Backbone as JSON, one array per atom type, in Angstrom:
{
  "sequence": "MQYEVVRMSAEGVEQIIGTVSTPSFSDGTVAPSQGYAYRVRAVGEDATSPYGARDVATTFTFTDSPPLAGLTIRRAHVAELRDAVNALRSAAGLPPASWTDSIVAQSTPVRAAHILELRSRLTEAFTAFGLPPPAFGAPVAAGGVIRAAEVQELRTVMR",
  "N": [[1.05, -1.02, -0.49], [0.6, 1.86, -1.01], [0.73, 5.88, -0.26], [-0.6, 8.72, -2.2], [0.07, 12.16, -2.54], [-0.99, 15.15, -2.5], [-0.95, 18.55, -3.35], [-2.66, 21.4, -3.02], [-2.57, 24.14, -5.73], [-2.54, 28.37, -5.19], [-4.25, 28.69, -6.84], [-6.27, 26.65, -7.39], [-5.82, 24.38, -8.35], [-4.48, 21.11, -8.42], [-1.91, 19.0, -7.71], [-0.1, 16.18, -7.66], [2.49, 15.48, -5.4], [3.87, 14.03, -4.48], [4.99, 10.46, -3.49], [4.57, 7.49, -1.41], [5.3, 5.17, 1.18], [4.66, 5.02, 3.86], [2.09, 6.56, 6.27], [3.42, 9.2, 6.69], [4.79, 11.91, 5.79], [6.57, 14.53, 4.43], [6.62, 17.28, 2.64], [9.25, 19.2, 1.04], [9.14, 20.84, -0.32], [8.03, 23.8, 0.04], [7.56, 26.84, -0.2], [8.15, 29.54, 2.56], [6.82, 31.2, 4.76], [3.99, 30.84, 3.83], [0.44, 29.5, 2.68], [-1.04, 26.0, 2.46], [-3.03, 23.63, 1.11], [-3.47, 19.88, 1.29], [-4.55, 16.4, 0.03], [-4.88, 13.59, 0.52], [-4.62, 9.94, -0.69], [-4.66, 6.23, -0.53], [-3.32, 4.31, -2.28], [-3.14, 1.16, -4.48], [-2.0, -2.24, -5.99], [-4.46, -3.25, -6.36], [-6.71, -2.0, -5.73], [-7.46, 1.46, -5.49], [-8.06, 4.12, -3.06], [-10.71, 6.47, -2.41], [-9.79, 10.4, -2.63], [-8.9, 11.74, 0.36], [-10.11, 14.25, 3.35], [-9.63, 17.38, 2.44], [-6.79, 19.45, 3.85], [-5.45, 21.94, 5.86], [-2.38, 24.23, 5.81], [0.17, 25.98, 7.1], [3.16, 27.78, 6.14], [4.56, 29.63, 8.49], [6.6, 30.82, 10.68], [6.42, 31.63, 13.95], [6.2, 33.92, 16.52], [7.27, 33.97, 19.79], [6.86, 31.18, 20.62], [5.57, 28.22, 21.89], [3.11, 30.5, 22.69], [3.33, 31.09, 26.46], [1.21, 30.76, 28.87], [0.39, 33.67, 30.78], [1.95, 35.48, 29.17], [2.5, 38.83, 28.23], [0.18, 39.1, 25.11], [0.89, 40.64, 22.22], [1.08, 42.91, 19.72], [2.66, 42.39, 17.4], [2.47, 39.27, 17.55], [-0.14, 39.47, 17.19], [-0.25, 40.37, 14.07], [0.89, 38.08, 12.92], [-0.47, 35.99, 13.2], [-2.54, 36.95, 11.07], [-0.76, 37.99, 8.75], [-1.08, 34.61, 8.4], [-3.21, 33.98, 8.07], [-4.26, 35.52, 5.86], [-2.42, 34.09, 3.89], [-3.73, 31.3, 3.92], [-6.07, 31.81, 3.2], [-5.49, 32.7, 0.85], [-4.75, 30.86, -0.89], [-6.82, 29.48, -0.76], [-7.93, 30.88, -2.77], [-8.83, 33.04, -1.99], [-9.71, 36.13, -1.7], [-7.15, 38.85, -0.04], [-8.28, 39.61, 3.63], [-9.88, 42.01, 4.72], [-9.21, 43.97, 7.66], [-10.23, 45.28, 10.63], [-8.97, 47.78, 11.7], [-5.36, 49.12, 11.51], [-3.62, 47.05, 12.87], [-0.55, 47.21, 12.9], [0.03, 49.81, 13.99], [1.09, 51.81, 16.66], [-0.67, 52.94, 18.53], [-2.73, 51.28, 18.53], [-4.0, 48.84, 21.06], [-4.38, 45.65, 21.6], [-6.84, 43.44, 21.1], [-9.87, 41.65, 21.88], [-11.42, 41.85, 20.36], [-10.03, 41.55, 17.73], [-9.2, 38.91, 17.74], [-11.66, 37.51, 17.68], [-12.49, 38.65, 14.65], [-9.98, 37.42, 13.8], [-10.63, 34.31, 14.26], [-13.08, 33.75, 12.4], [-12.47, 35.6, 9.71], [-10.21, 32.87, 8.9], [-12.07, 30.98, 9.82], [-14.0, 31.3, 7.11], [-11.91, 30.64, 5.23], [-11.73, 28.01, 5.81], [-13.9, 27.25, 5.31], [-13.74, 27.71, 1.81], [-11.93, 26.14, 1.19], [-13.79, 23.26, 1.21], [-13.8, 22.07, 4.04], [-15.0, 21.81, 7.03], [-15.54, 24.41, 9.96], [-13.05, 25.43, 11.96], [-13.04, 24.18, 14.85], [-13.36, 26.18, 17.49], [-12.43, 27.14, 21.11], [-13.41, 28.36, 24.35], [-15.77, 30.66, 23.93], [-14.67, 34.24, 23.17], [-14.72, 36.98, 25.46], [-16.02, 40.24, 23.91], [-13.68, 42.7, 24.41], [-12.77, 41.76, 25.98], [-9.81, 40.71, 27.91], [-6.94, 38.86, 26.15], [-5.97, 35.68, 25.94], [-2.97, 33.89, 26.04], [-3.75, 31.33, 24.96], [-5.78, 31.08, 23.62], [-4.67, 32.62, 21.56], [-2.22, 30.75, 20.89], [-4.11, 28.59, 20.02], [-4.92, 29.34, 17.35], [-2.79, 29.71, 16.42], [-2.16, 26.62, 16.21], [-4.42, 25.77, 14.69], [-3.13, 26.65, 12.45], [-1.5, 24.93, 11.81]],
  "CA": [[-0.05, -0.02, 0.08], [1.27, 3.44, -0.97], [-0.62, 6.86, -0.03], [-1.17, 9.73, -2.62], [-0.03, 13.54, -1.71], [-2.02, 16.13, -3.52], [-1.22, 19.9, -2.9], [-3.29, 22.6, -4.14], [-2.18, 25.78, -5.36], [-3.36, 28.86, -4.88], [-5.02, 28.53, -8.11], [-7.04, 25.79, -7.43], [-4.92, 23.08, -9.18], [-4.17, 20.2, -7.17], [-0.66, 17.76, -8.37], [0.56, 15.32, -7.13], [3.69, 15.72, -4.69], [4.86, 12.6, -3.65], [4.15, 9.12, -3.13], [5.37, 7.34, 0.11], [5.18, 4.2, 1.58], [4.01, 5.48, 5.05], [1.69, 7.76, 5.85], [4.36, 10.47, 7.4], [5.05, 12.76, 4.07], [7.52, 16.06, 4.56], [7.11, 18.6, 1.66], [9.75, 19.67, 1.02], [9.29, 22.08, -1.08], [7.29, 24.43, 0.32], [7.95, 28.18, 0.35], [8.55, 29.95, 4.51], [4.99, 32.25, 4.7], [2.64, 30.46, 2.5], [-0.71, 28.32, 3.19], [-1.49, 25.1, 1.31], [-4.04, 22.39, 1.09], [-3.28, 18.87, 0.71], [-5.33, 15.34, 0.42], [-4.33, 11.84, 0.43], [-5.29, 8.85, -0.63], [-4.31, 5.32, -0.6], [-3.19, 3.27, -3.73], [-2.78, 0.07, -4.45], [-2.44, -2.44, -6.96], [-5.88, -4.06, -6.29], [-7.53, -0.55, -5.35], [-7.26, 2.93, -5.51], [-9.29, 4.56, -2.35], [-10.84, 7.86, -2.77], [-8.71, 11.66, -1.91], [-9.55, 12.04, 1.86], [-10.76, 15.72, 2.67], [-8.28, 18.25, 2.51], [-6.08, 19.6, 5.12], [-4.3, 23.17, 5.24], [-0.95, 23.74, 6.82], [0.72, 27.02, 6.72], [4.73, 27.34, 6.8], [4.74, 30.86, 9.33], [7.39, 31.33, 12.47], [5.5, 32.73, 15.16], [7.18, 34.56, 17.75], [7.15, 33.18, 20.99], [5.81, 29.75, 20.21], [4.34, 28.12, 21.73], [2.9, 31.82, 24.01], [3.36, 31.23, 27.71], [0.31, 31.28, 30.14], [0.84, 34.65, 31.32], [2.74, 36.44, 28.13], [1.22, 39.62, 27.01], [0.03, 38.8, 23.62], [1.61, 41.64, 21.75], [0.53, 43.71, 18.07], [3.26, 41.37, 17.13], [1.65, 38.28, 17.36], [-1.93, 39.4, 16.04], [0.05, 40.87, 12.82], [1.58, 37.1, 12.58], [-1.64, 35.71, 12.75], [-3.35, 38.0, 10.32], [-0.38, 37.0, 7.79], [-0.77, 33.31, 8.58], [-5.0, 34.0, 7.87], [-4.2, 35.84, 4.76], [-1.27, 33.18, 2.87], [-4.13, 30.42, 3.37], [-6.66, 32.45, 2.18], [-4.6, 32.92, -1.27], [-4.26, 29.33, -1.17], [-8.37, 28.62, -0.97], [-8.7, 31.46, -3.62], [-9.89, 34.09, -1.74], [-9.17, 37.9, -1.32], [-7.05, 39.19, 1.52], [-9.38, 39.99, 4.41], [-10.4, 43.32, 5.73], [-9.1, 44.17, 9.04], [-11.13, 46.62, 10.93], [-8.03, 48.11, 12.33], [-4.37, 48.53, 11.2], [-2.92, 46.03, 13.93], [1.0, 48.03, 13.5], [-0.06, 51.42, 14.77], [1.37, 52.03, 18.42], [-1.82, 53.54, 19.32], [-4.01, 50.06, 18.57], [-3.95, 48.16, 21.76], [-4.73, 44.18, 21.4], [-8.67, 43.59, 21.75], [-10.55, 40.29, 21.89], [-12.33, 41.89, 18.34], [-9.08, 40.95, 16.73], [-9.36, 37.29, 17.75], [-12.87, 36.99, 16.84], [-12.19, 38.92, 13.52], [-9.32, 36.25, 12.87], [-11.67, 33.16, 13.33], [-13.78, 34.8, 11.19], [-11.58, 34.98, 8.32], [-10.07, 31.96, 8.93], [-13.17, 30.06, 9.09], [-14.11, 31.64, 6.07], [-10.98, 30.23, 4.34], [-12.13, 27.02, 5.72], [-15.08, 26.53, 3.83], [-13.62, 27.81, 0.69], [-11.65, 24.72, 1.17], [-15.15, 22.19, 1.87], [-13.79, 21.78, 5.07], [-15.68, 22.19, 8.32], [-15.17, 25.02, 10.48], [-12.29, 24.83, 13.36], [-14.09, 24.26, 16.74], [-12.46, 26.56, 18.82], [-12.57, 26.73, 22.58], [-14.1, 29.06, 24.86], [-16.13, 31.93, 23.06], [-14.16, 34.84, 23.72], [-15.38, 38.22, 25.66], [-16.0, 41.47, 23.92], [-13.19, 43.59, 25.44], [-11.89, 41.09, 27.17], [-7.94, 39.97, 27.69], [-6.8, 38.0, 24.9], [-5.23, 35.03, 26.72], [-1.68, 33.29, 25.16], [-4.54, 29.87, 24.79], [-6.48, 31.77, 22.13], [-3.65, 32.18, 20.38], [-1.98, 29.47, 20.73], [-5.27, 27.72, 19.63], [-4.94, 29.75, 15.93], [-1.81, 29.15, 15.84], [-2.5, 24.69, 16.02], [-5.33, 25.44, 13.86], [-2.79, 26.9, 10.88], [-0.19, 24.18, 11.86]],
  "C": [[0.78, 0.99, -0.2], [0.42, 4.57, -0.84], [-0.01, 8.0, -1.24], [-0.62, 10.87, -2.32], [-0.26, 13.99, -2.92], [-1.14, 17.47, -2.87], [-1.95, 20.39, -3.97], [-2.68, 23.87, -4.43], [-2.74, 26.86, -5.56], [-4.39, 29.61, -6.17], [-6.11, 27.63, -8.4], [-6.62, 24.34, -8.14], [-4.49, 22.09, -8.48], [-2.71, 19.35, -8.09], [-0.24, 17.03, -7.58], [2.31, 15.0, -7.15], [4.45, 14.97, -4.49], [4.09, 11.46, -3.7], [4.7, 8.57, -2.12], [5.07, 5.72, 0.61], [4.29, 3.71, 2.74], [3.39, 6.15, 5.28], [2.4, 8.58, 7.15], [4.72, 10.96, 5.7], [5.72, 14.32, 4.8], [7.44, 16.62, 3.17], [8.1, 19.42, 2.04], [10.22, 20.89, 0.16], [8.36, 23.54, -1.22], [7.77, 26.11, 0.69], [7.6, 28.79, 1.73], [7.25, 31.36, 3.84], [3.89, 32.27, 3.69], [1.57, 29.79, 3.51], [-0.92, 27.48, 2.17], [-2.41, 24.35, 1.68], [-3.5, 21.23, 0.73], [-4.4, 17.74, 1.2], [-4.23, 14.46, 0.1], [-5.04, 10.99, 0.21], [-4.54, 7.53, -0.47], [-4.52, 4.54, -1.94], [-2.55, 1.5, -3.78], [-2.75, -0.87, -6.03], [-4.01, -3.16, -7.33], [-6.77, -2.94, -6.22], [-7.12, 1.03, -5.03], [-8.68, 3.77, -3.89], [-9.18, 6.51, -2.88], [-10.3, 9.3, -2.11], [-9.47, 11.68, -0.45], [-9.46, 13.82, 2.02], [-9.48, 16.41, 3.19], [-7.51, 19.01, 3.89], [-5.21, 20.76, 5.05], [-3.06, 22.57, 6.79], [-0.5, 25.22, 6.32], [2.55, 27.08, 6.96], [5.16, 29.03, 7.81], [5.6, 30.06, 10.03], [6.72, 32.11, 12.79], [6.42, 33.13, 16.24], [6.64, 34.47, 18.96], [6.25, 31.96, 20.91], [6.43, 28.34, 20.77], [4.17, 29.57, 23.3], [2.66, 31.2, 24.88], [2.25, 31.35, 28.4], [0.95, 32.33, 30.5], [1.47, 35.79, 30.48], [1.69, 37.18, 28.09], [1.38, 39.56, 25.9], [0.16, 40.63, 23.1], [1.32, 41.75, 20.01], [1.32, 42.36, 17.47], [2.69, 39.96, 16.36], [0.12, 38.56, 16.64], [-1.53, 39.87, 14.45], [0.35, 39.28, 12.1], [0.1, 36.3, 11.96], [-2.15, 36.2, 11.46], [-2.37, 37.37, 8.82], [-1.19, 36.06, 7.41], [-2.48, 33.07, 7.72], [-4.92, 34.4, 6.38], [-3.75, 35.04, 3.45], [-2.86, 31.94, 2.88], [-5.41, 30.91, 2.87], [-6.38, 32.55, 0.78], [-4.91, 31.51, -1.73], [-5.49, 28.55, -1.37], [-8.95, 29.63, -2.41], [-9.86, 32.81, -3.26], [-9.27, 35.39, -1.4], [-8.0, 37.86, 0.02], [-7.83, 39.12, 2.54], [-8.77, 41.35, 4.8], [-10.04, 43.1, 7.17], [-9.98, 45.53, 9.61], [-10.27, 47.47, 11.85], [-6.73, 48.5, 11.72], [-3.19, 47.89, 12.73], [-1.28, 46.78, 14.05], [0.77, 48.77, 14.39], [0.1, 51.01, 16.52], [0.5, 52.31, 18.89], [-3.21, 52.56, 19.26], [-3.16, 49.19, 19.99], [-4.6, 46.81, 20.75], [-5.89, 44.31, 22.13], [-8.73, 42.33, 21.23], [-11.13, 40.44, 20.48], [-11.33, 41.41, 17.53], [-8.9, 39.39, 17.12], [-10.42, 36.43, 16.82], [-13.03, 37.16, 15.35], [-10.97, 37.84, 12.96], [-9.45, 34.86, 13.28], [-12.57, 33.38, 12.63], [-13.27, 34.83, 9.94], [-11.04, 33.75, 8.21], [-11.27, 30.74, 8.82], [-13.74, 30.09, 7.79], [-13.15, 30.67, 4.75], [-11.01, 28.74, 4.58], [-12.59, 26.16, 5.1], [-14.56, 26.31, 2.44], [-12.94, 26.93, 0.89], [-12.58, 23.45, 0.93], [-14.39, 21.85, 3.06], [-14.84, 22.62, 6.09], [-14.97, 23.06, 9.56], [-14.11, 24.9, 11.63], [-13.32, 24.95, 14.05], [-12.99, 24.93, 17.89], [-13.25, 26.56, 20.3], [-13.41, 27.52, 23.01], [-14.67, 30.64, 24.17], [-15.09, 33.27, 23.74], [-14.72, 36.38, 23.96], [-15.36, 39.8, 24.88], [-14.87, 42.6, 24.41], [-12.59, 42.92, 26.29], [-10.46, 41.09, 27.22], [-8.22, 39.07, 26.76], [-5.59, 37.11, 25.58], [-4.29, 34.15, 25.88], [-2.68, 31.67, 24.28], [-5.0, 30.44, 23.52], [-4.85, 32.05, 20.87], [-2.86, 31.16, 19.7], [-2.78, 28.53, 19.47], [-5.47, 28.18, 17.87], [-3.75, 29.7, 15.68], [-1.5, 27.24, 14.78], [-3.38, 24.43, 15.11], [-4.96, 25.42, 12.7], [-1.69, 25.46, 10.3], [0.75, 24.83, 10.76]]
}
């Protein structure tokens, strides 16, 4: 039994990028700071399975990864998440997300609304890929304090 791995381009074209004999695959052809979607199927002499559901991944390196409990969430954390979400949106054929405010401005505090907005835009990308929306943890209270766990949860969803 072998496994055929397919990667989807930003143009929606799927291309076989490898066939392996173990259920593990490392894509050595990815570029930094990009989003990707993959599907896998089993192939054998007697039969070939249908492709499984798509899975998504990004090639971002995040600051303070993983963020520790008690760590102050900074504008850089939110800006990096926005870039990663937009990379997945691009891979899904969606335009870049519009954000309610510029997080890079020194006068912009990091707010719970930023996490809610990131979740919403990420859900749009998953939907465009034909995936169920990510299951997020506890609701974020509007105006509440952003916790390190909420930032890590978004990072994990985008692996």
